C-alpha positions in Angstrom: -1.5 21.9 -9.0 -1.8 19.4 -6.2 0.0 16.1 -6.7 -1.9 12.9 -6.2 -0.3 10.8 -3.5 -1.2 7.1 -3.2 -0.6 5.0 0.0 0.0 1.3 0.6 -0.1 -0.4 4.1 2.7 -2.7 5.0 3.1 -4.8 8.2 6.6 -4.4 9.6 6.6 -7.7 11.5 6.4 -10.0 8.5 6.6 -7.6 5.5 3.1 -8.4 4.3 0.8 -6.0 2.4 -2.8 -5.2 3.0 -5.0 -6.5 0.1 -8.4 -5.6 -1.2 -10.1 -8.6 0.4 -8.8 -7.5 3.9 -6.0 -10.2 4.1 -2.3 -9.6 4.4 -0.1 -11.2 1.7 3.7 -11.1 1.3 3.4 -10.9 -2.5 0.5 -8.8 -3.7 0.3 -7.7 -7.4 -1.5 -4.6 -8.6 -5.0 -4.9 -10.1 -8.6 -5.1 -9.3 -9.0 -8.7 -8.0 -9.4 -9.4 -4.3 -5.8 -10.8 -3.9 -4.3 -7.5 -5.2 -2.9 -4.9 -2.9 -5.1 -2.1 -1.7 -4.1 1.4 -2.7 -5.6 4.4 -0.9 -5.8 8.0 -2.1 -5.7 9.3 1.4 -3.4 8.0 4.1 -6.0 8.3 6.9 -8.0 5.4 5.4 -4.9 3.2 5.5 -4.2 4.2 9.1 -7.8 3.2 10.0 -7.4 -0.2 8.3 -4.2 -0.8 10.3 -6.0 0.0 13.5 -9.0 -2.2 12.5 -6.7 -5.1 11.6 -4.9 -4.7 14.9 -1.4 -3.9 13.5 1.1 -2.6 16.0 4.1 -2.0 13.8 3.2 -0.9 10.3 4.5 1.4 7.6 2.5 3.6 5.2 4.3 3.8 1.9 3.6 6.8 -0.2 4.3 7.2 -3.9 3.5 9.8 -6.6 2.5 8.3 -10.0 2.6 11.8 -11.6 6.3 11.9 -10.9 6.8 8.6 -12.6 7.0 6.5 -9.4 5.3 3.2 -9.2 5.2 0.4 -6.7 6.1 -3.3 -7.1 4.5 -6.4 -5.7 6.8 -6.2 -2.6 5.5 -2.8 -1.7 8.7 -1.0 -2.7 8.6 2.3 -4.5 10.3 2.2 -7.9 11.4 5.5 -9.4 11.1 6.2 -13.1 14.3 5.6 -15.1 
C-alpha cells in the first residue's frame, strides 16, 4: 500500500509558509480559509508554486498523516506520541 505524503512550502529567508490565497505568512493555521497554509498531495505542485512566487531559497516539508505525523502552524512536523 502506498503511503500518502503531504507537502508544505516554506520560505527559508523569513520562515513564512505559503497559504491558500497565495500569500506568505509566518503563522499559518490548518483549515479551509484563505489565510490557512496550503498543503499539496504532490511535491511537484509545491515546487511550481515556489517558482511562480519567485522564491530562491525554499524548503518542501513532507509529512505522512498515516504514520501519525502532523504539522503545526510554524510548518514543523510533529510526530505522534
